[in-house]
C-alpha positions, -999 to +999 in steps of 0.1 A: -593+489+516-588+490+557-568+460+555-548+475+530-540+509+551-535+484+581-507+465+565-492+497+552-493+511+588-474+482+602-450+481+573-445+516+579-436+506+617-415+478+608-397+499+583-392+529+611-384+509+641-355+488+612-342+525+607-341+533+645-321+497+651-299+509+627-292+542+639-287+528+676-258+503+664-239+527+639-240+549+669-226+521+687-201+513+662-191+548+660-187+556+699-166+525+693-148+536+666-138+565+681-125+548+714-107+528+690-087+554+672-079+569+706-068+535+713-049+531+678-035+572+687-015+562+721-008+528+704+012+549+674+024+574+700+039+544+721+057+529+695+082+558+687+084+572+723+120+567+732+120+543+764+088+526+756+101+487+762+087+453+771+054+439+768+039+468+788+040+491+759+007+492+734+016+477+698-001+482+666-003+461+641+016+478+614+003+476+578+025+469+547+024+464+510+036+432+493+056+424+468+094+427+455+109+459+436+071+468+426+058+503+417+045+514+450+024+541+463+015+550+498-001+583+516-007+584+553-043+588+559-045+614+583-033+632+549-055+619+520-048+633+486-010+640+495+000+626+465+002+644+433-019+635+409-009+632+375+032+643+378+060+640+406+069+676+406+041+703+409+047+736+415+028+737+445+026+702+465-009+694+485-006+703+519+025+726+513+051+697+509+083+696+496+087+668+468+122+651+471+134+624+446+155+595+464+176+577+436+191+545+444+205+538+408+217+566+378+191+584+361+197+565+327+203+529+342+178+507+323+142+502+330+143+472+344+173+481+369+160+515+378+154+522+415+139+558+425+115+571+449+094+602+453+092+617+490+065+646+496+078+658+528+073+686+556+106+699+551+137+687+526+160+666+536+186+695+530+178+713+562+209+701+587+240+721+603+273+709+589+285+671+590+314+667+612+333+631+625+318+613+652+344+610+678+340+572+689+335+564+726+362+539+744+352+506+730+333+519+699+363+525+681+358+495+653+329+509+639+322+502+600+362+493+592+357+496+555+383+513+545+417+495+553+415+458+552+451+453+556+454+466+590+454+430+602+475+402+590+456+374+568+445+347+583+435+315+561+424+294+592+389+284+599+374+310+626+345+304+647+331+330+674+313+322+704+278+346+711+288+379+709+283+403+740+253+423+743+260+451+766+249+450+803+223+473+820+250+498+831+260+504+794+237+523+774+243+508+738+218+522+705+220+502+679+244+526+657+266+527+688+266+487+690+279+475+656+311+462+648+325+451+618+340+415+620+354+414+583+349+428+546+368+435+515+366+460+488+362+497+493+330+518+495+348+547+474+348+523+441+312+512+447+329+473+453+329+451+483+310+441+512+315+439+549+303+419+578+290+436+611+277+421+643+253+444+664+247+443+700+227+468+719+200+479+747+188+510+739+164+531+716+185+555+692+168+588+708+164+617+688+189+598+664+186+582+628+213+567+606+217+564+571+246+542+549+260+563+520+281+534+510+252+506+500+227+486+513+225+469+549+207+435+551+198+432+592+196+396+608+180+403+641+192+370+664+177+380+699+150+409+704+124+425+679+136+454+661+113+485+660+124+501+627+113+538+618+121+550+584+112+574+561+088+554+544+070+541+571+075+514+599+084+479+604+082+455+630+116+426+625+114+395+647+138+370+650+135+347+620+126+379+601+153+398+579+149+435+565+171+452+538+174+490+540+188+503+509+218+533+504+207+560+516+173+555+534+177+573+569+164+548+597+159+547+634+156+513+657+142+511+689+144+478+712+124+460+735+155+451+756+188+431+752+193+431+711+219+411+689+221+404+654+239+402+619+242+427+595+254+422+558+265+453+541+269+453+500+288+486+477+281+474+443+245+469+436+211+461+452+198+429+466+175+410+441+158+376+442+181+346+425+164+334+389+156+300+393+161+285+361+146+249+355+131+250+396+106+271+371+083+307+379+077+300+419+099+287+447+126+297+476+115+335+484+083+345+465+083+377+455+043+380+476+058+375+508+085+409+510+065+434+527+072+472+525+061+500+552+031+519+545+037+559+549+038+573+582+049+609+596+054+629+625+055+665+626+079+668+655+102+699+663+134+694+689+167+712+695+196+686+683+184+659+665+213+638+651+217+626+615+247+600+613+260+595+581+280+565+573+305+579+542+335+561+529+334+540+557+335+566+584+307+576+608+300+615+605+268+631+625+251+664+616+224+685+640+191+697+629+158+707+643+131+683+634+127+648+628+134+635+594+102+607+598+081+637+578+073+621+550+034+621+542+032+600+510+053+587+489+057+567+454+088+548+438+101+510+436+132+519+459+120+511+492+129+493+528+115+457+535+114+429+555+109+390+547+100+363+575+124+330+566+094+310+574+079+318+543+109+303+525+097+273+499+125+250+501+136+227+473+157+195+484+171+164+469+146+138+473+164+109+457+200+109+462+229+133+472+231+164+492+221+191+467+242+224+468+232+249+496+228+273+468+191+261+464+182+283+497+195+313+485+168+336+495+187+371+481+220+380+459+235+408+450+253+399+418+289+405+405+290+416+368+302+378+363+272+357+355+263+331+379+288+352+409+277+368+438+293+396+456+271+385+482+246+356+488+221+354+514+213+317+521+192+303+548+191+263+561+156+259+572+137+230+589+128+205+560+121+171+550+152+148+543+147+118+522+176+110+500+185+071+500+221+058+504+232+094+512+253+111+536+228+138+541+242+161+561+265+191+541+294+174+528+332+182+532+340+213+512+368+236+499+352+263+478+366+293+460+341+316+479+343+327+513+315+315+540+303+335+572+276+315+587+253+331+618+230+306+638+197+330+647+185+298+667+184+260+677+216+238+666+230+234+634+229+201+619+267+199+608+281+209+647+257+205+672+285+218+698+304+250+697+285+265+671+261+287+694+230+313+684+242+344+684+278+327+672+295+327+638+316+310+616+340+321+589+354+298+562+378+319+541+385+308+502+401+272+500+399+268+533+386+231+543+355+227+567+324+204+569+305+181+594+328+175+630+336+141+638+303+131+659+282+139+632+301+123+605+300+090+624+265+092+635+251+101+601+272+074+585+258+044+603+219+061+607+188+044+591+182+064+564+141+072+567+124+102+560+132+125+589+129+166+594+162+185+598+170+217+612+137+216+632+138+248+658+164+262+643+175+287+614+214+290+606+225+312+574+254+322+556+266+350+538+285+339+508+310+360+485+332+355+459+353+381+474+382+372+497+374+386+535+399+402+555+391+394+593+391+431+614+411+437+649+382+438+666+372+404+653+399+387+659+415+400+694+394+427+709+363+411+707+377+380+727+351+354+710+373+336+688+375+302+697+411+291+697+401+253+695+376+252+666+401+232+646+397+210+672+362+194+659+374+177+633+408+162+649+390+130+661+379+120+624+392+086+622+404+065+592+385+040+579+403+033+547+405-004+541+420-016+512+403-052+509+368-040+512+344-021+489 
């Protein structure tokens, strides 16, 4: 009996000791968690504060939702239960929010194509002063020249641009101010066409946001990470990543320093993943690797917040007294998203011949003609080349499509000299193009063995079924067009000898 009582007391003391230890650990974790929450709050504030730049700025690891075109839902954890239960537009939304729908397709579009999202926000986006035309400053007069493609005479020549200039420290330029149109076709008023832009900037969009009423924007950073604040949440988009901001979505861009990149704008449709056909169910850009931001809001009132709108190829601005990034929760399938190009699953020829570049398509904006795109976004990533008795670089080509190429990093395999990161080329409809003379001579004699191609390189192409007109800014004002580009083919020699096969 006494022995049992002693064991009971011992077990009780052990249990009490265990509880005490658990309590001490809980207090330690709680204290650490509170400090962590304070740090996260400071980091969150530093992420959106205009003017915070460089590695000294605290950053947070942003959370994303995985998938392409999914039905997503998200709410800021500071307001749990902000999403209405069982309906889209209740008489009274949780927390006194407003319900607002953002439609990316017609109400009656087929279900598989229908795109819309419900936003639950502190103030509806209709609260703003009237829009008025933006008065472009000197040097910013070629913004979004998507209206009159006949202003410049046509030019069928091969074109190559040296790296586009980035504004110096004395010329404060934000992302919108740094946009210039290089080429394009069509008309946003009839929802048909595209435009290719470049951006070069060095400053945050301070108390300013932008939205495009004309179409979707596919953004390709080449230098400098973009901190993109949207109505849906926040995204970090670094070089070798892309993001897509779809029609009507408001966003603001913060930068860490001098930044440069490319933009593909489409008027007809939204981007989608290409069909895989006999490739099968998996490959190329896998849906799970596309990331959508999670809900985050700021309740910030201020005088003179600027909303910039691109409408029918022109810029307008309106003032309002609050930040537009006040969406506490949202649900739907019409969202911004980002993608890491390093995750692309490369398909390639493994026996002979050079496969067509369509196998490198990441996203496509289809036309009404089957298999023909208003625009394809194509990349040329690092990969293995193993073909036998084959000229492995890209073949010489005349194309019924227009090909605009850019270089994010490295050296492009078909032209290792002259085509530089931050520059571009345009090979227009039926204009001949292909490897330069040094590339042809070297690869015609190379010992064919398995080798890595494009290591440390990322080139891309915007390919379109439309014939693209070059703007005056692209052909003259920017002063980056290389007049000697054609000479890279001049030294190609005749090798024909009828006496040998």
